[in-house]
N, C-alpha and C positions, 0 to 999 in steps of 0.2 A: 443577620446569618440566615440562610435558607433553611425550611424545614421540611419534612416529608409532606405536610400539607401542600407547601408551595410547589414541591416536583409534581405531586399527585394533579394539580391544579393545571400546572404547564404541559405536564404528559397527556391528559384527560384521562387518566385513570384513578382508580380508588387509592387512599392513603396505604391501604393493607397491601395491594398489589405493588405499590413503590416500594415499601418495606420487606417485603420477600424478595423482590428482585434483588435489592442491593445488597442484601444478606446472603444471595445464592442460595435460597430456600430451595432443597432438592426435592420436596414435596409438591413444588408449584409448576402447574402446567400451562405457560404460557406461549403466545408464537413469539417468534424472533423479531417481528415488528414492535412487538409492544415492549420487549426488553429493550430494543434498540431505541425507543421514545422515552425510556425511563432513564437510561444512561445518558442521552444526550440532554436530557433537562437537567438531571443532576450535574452534569459536566456544565452546561450554560449557567447555572445559579451558584456554582462554584461550591457544590455540596461534598464534602471530603471524607465524611464521618465513615460512610460505607468501604473507604478505603482502608481502614486500619483493622478490620475485622478479624483477620489472621494474622495480625501482627506478631512476629516471632514464634509463631507455634510450629515453625519448621526448622528450628534453629539448628544450623549445620547440615541440614541434608542437603543432598547434592542434586542442583537442576541442570541439566545440560540444555545447552543452545545450538542447535545445527544451522550453519548459515550455507547458503547455497554457492556462496563466491569465496573466493580467496580474502586472506586478509587485505592486501594489496587492492583486489578489486572494490572490498567496502572502504577502503579511504578514497577512492575515487568516486562513489557514489554515496553520499553523508545519508540519503535515504534509508539505506540498511544499517548504518552505524546508529542512526538514531532511534531505530527501532531496538536496537540491541542493547543502546542507554537507557532505554524505556523498561526493558526486560530485567536489568543489573538494577536499576534503582528500585522497582518494585520488590524484587528479589531480596535485595539487602532489607527491605522493610518485612518482608515475611519470615527472615532468617536464613533464608537458602544459601548455599555455598554454588557459584554458577562456573560452568567450566565451558569455553566456547570450542565447537568443532567445526573447522573450515574445510571448505571443499578438497577433497582428496585425502582428507584423515581419514583413520578408522572409526568407525561407528561402534565397534565392539565394545567400547567402555560405556555406550548408554544402558544397558542390561544392569549396570549398578547404581543408576541413578533413583530418584524419587520421582523424577517427571522429565520429561522433554520437550522443548519448543523448538519448533522446526520453523525458519524463516523463509517464506517464499512457497512456492506450492508447484508451479508448472515445470521446475527446474528439476523434479524428481519423478526417477522412472519407477516401473513396477516392482522390480527387484527390492527397492530400496524401501517403499510404501509397506511390502509383504515383512521386512525386515522390522519395521516401526509397528505392524500389525501384532506380529508376535511375541512383542515386550510387554511384561506384566507389570504395567505401571501407566501413569495419565500420559498422554501425548495430545499436544496442542499447536495448530499450525498458526502462526503469525503472517499476515498480509497473504492470506490464500484459503480458498473455500474448498474443504476436502470432508466437508460434512457428509455428501452423498457415499464418500468411502469410509465412512466408519470414524473421522478424527474430528475432535472440536476443533472450531477454528473461530480466528477472528480476524475479519476481513474490511475492506472500504467496497462503497457501493460503486464500482468503477464504470459500471452503465450508466448510471444517473450522471456521475462526473463528466463522462465522454459526451453524454447528449448536451449537458449543459455548454461545453466548448462548442460543438457542432451548431448549437441553436444560437448561440454569441455569434459565431460567424455569420450564420446565415441572416441574422438579423440585420447586418449591415451588407447584406448583398454580396457574400463570400461564399460561392456554392463550391468552386474549385479549391478543395481541401486535400492537403498532403498530410502524411504523418511520417516523421523520423523516429523510428524505433529502434529498440536494443534487441541484438540476439549475439550470443558469445560462440555459436558454432562457427566453425569454416566454410562448411556448406549448408546452405538452408534454404527452403520454398520461400518467396518472397511474399506468396498470397496464402500462407500457411503458418505464421511465426508464431511461436509459443506465447510470447508476452500479453497478458490480458488485456493490455489497453488497445493493442493492435485488434485483438478480437472483438472487442466492443466496438472500436473505430470502423471495423470492415462491416460488422453486422449493421450498424445503423447507417453506414454509408450506402452499403447496399439496399436498404429499405427506402432510401432515398432517391436510389438510381443514380448515385454519384459516385460509386467507388471506381478507383482507377489504379491498376497496380503501377503505373508507370510514376503515380506519384506517391510510391511506398518507398523511403530512404530508410538503409539500414545501418545503425551503426554499433556501438558496443559500450553503451552508458558512459563513456567518458567525453570530456570536452574535445580531445584529440579526434575520437572516431566521429564526433558529430561534425565537425568541421572538415573530416576526410570526405564524409558521405554527400555532403552539400557542396564542396569544392569540385567532386567529381562529377556529380549532375550539373552543376553550371558549366563545368570544363567541357562537358560532352554535348552541351546544348540541349538539353532537355528542357522542354517549355515548363517553367515551375508554376506551382497552383498560386492563386493569390493569396490561400491564408496555408500555416503550417502548425500541425499538431506536435508536440515533441514529447516523447517518453518521460523524459528527466531534464531537471533544470541543467545537470553536468551537460548534456549534449548540445541542449539550447545554447548554452554559451559559447562553443564551439561553431555551431551553426550560424548564430548573429556574425560572430568573426568572418566567415567564409561570404556572408550575404554582404557585409561593409566592405571588404576587399573588393567584390564584383561590382561595387558602386550600386548595389539595391537596396534601396532606403526602406528601413522598417518603422512604422507600420504604414508608411504611405503605399508602397510597392507591395510589401508584403505582411500580412497580420502574422503573429507569433505567439502561440500559448503554448505552455512548458505544463509540468507535472512535477508535483512535490512541495513546492515553495520551500526550498531550503534557504539557508542564510544569504546565499550568493545571489537569489533572485532578486532581492531590491537594492543591491549594489551594482549589478551587470548595467552596461550601456548598450543599449536603453533598458531601465529596468524591466525585468520580466512580468509578464500576466501570466498567471500559472494558477494550477490547482492545488489548493491547500490541504495537506492529510496531517492530524495530527499522529506522527509517527511514533512519538514519546508514550502517548495514551495508548496506541495499539500494543506496544511491547507491553506496557504494563498489565492491561486487561489478559493478555497472552498468560501473564505469571497467575493473575487472580483465577483465571479458568482452571491451570492446573491444581492450583490450592484447594478450589471447589472440588474437583474431580477427584482429588487426593482425599478430602475430607469425607467425602460421598462415595465409596469405592466402586458401588454397582449402578452409579448415575449415568444415563444415557449421554452422549455426547451432544453438544448443541453449538449453535452459532451465534456470535456478536457481529453485528455490521455496523460501521461508523461512516457517518456521512463526511463528504467532503464540502468544499466552499471554493468558488472560482473566485480569485484574487484578480483584478484588472489594475493593469499599471502600463507602461510607456509602450510595450511591443505589439499590441494589439489596437484597433482602432476601436473606440468605446463609447 
């Protein structure tokens, strides 16, 4: 069984720092990079003692989970469903009672809770953020970085993830890289989409002098929308890129179908890498190369942050950043 010393050695910090980070010591002042290294080392070594520090301390207290999407949209995109599952499993260990509020439902009940976890980030407007700031209780964002606006955040390093995808394509000589991205708005500006994966993609491709707006395709996070977006591009005779980055596995499934119907061979004629590594990725045909995100852990850590802030009421909000991993399968040249 892993020890504090094992984690300290792997993270290259002192055992004291490890102990204080894992116990959420409110008097400890370390940067987010150090916290990230400690949590990553603990996870890699399967160290779980820190997960029970606050077990059942919040018995019966109400924890609200705010979802940016509807219940049906959550079913269509298991990425967010998995985050919520992680939240609920950890909340149960902590003793919280969880209530989920979906899009278009009133936020008024939030004021009566012990804490609020908001799933997503870019989908919320200024008035909603102002409402959250007025709440006299801990608020944490899961899968979004709003630390700069005063909210605790548990997020993933999307810039690093997208860079690994683009570097992999470049390694195989694929410089014409497109993106199939999600957006739920009826009207949108293709060059200014809010999806964080698109923002990183555009910035990195622009730095490399390779960004092309005609290689940006837009769906709505579902297989049907991914299929429709790619089929439309094929039918319109748009010159396709040699590689495609897809913002989630669900849209990738639909895109693959459209390519196959058009006789476009994957990965021989077009390499494809998606995002999330949900259960469908390894059973698709071809199996999907994808960015793996530990969404369950992301949700669990959001609950830990709420518990930490609640235990230490005057503590400043902070951010935990999780790393991703590129999983290579049959849909890309490897």
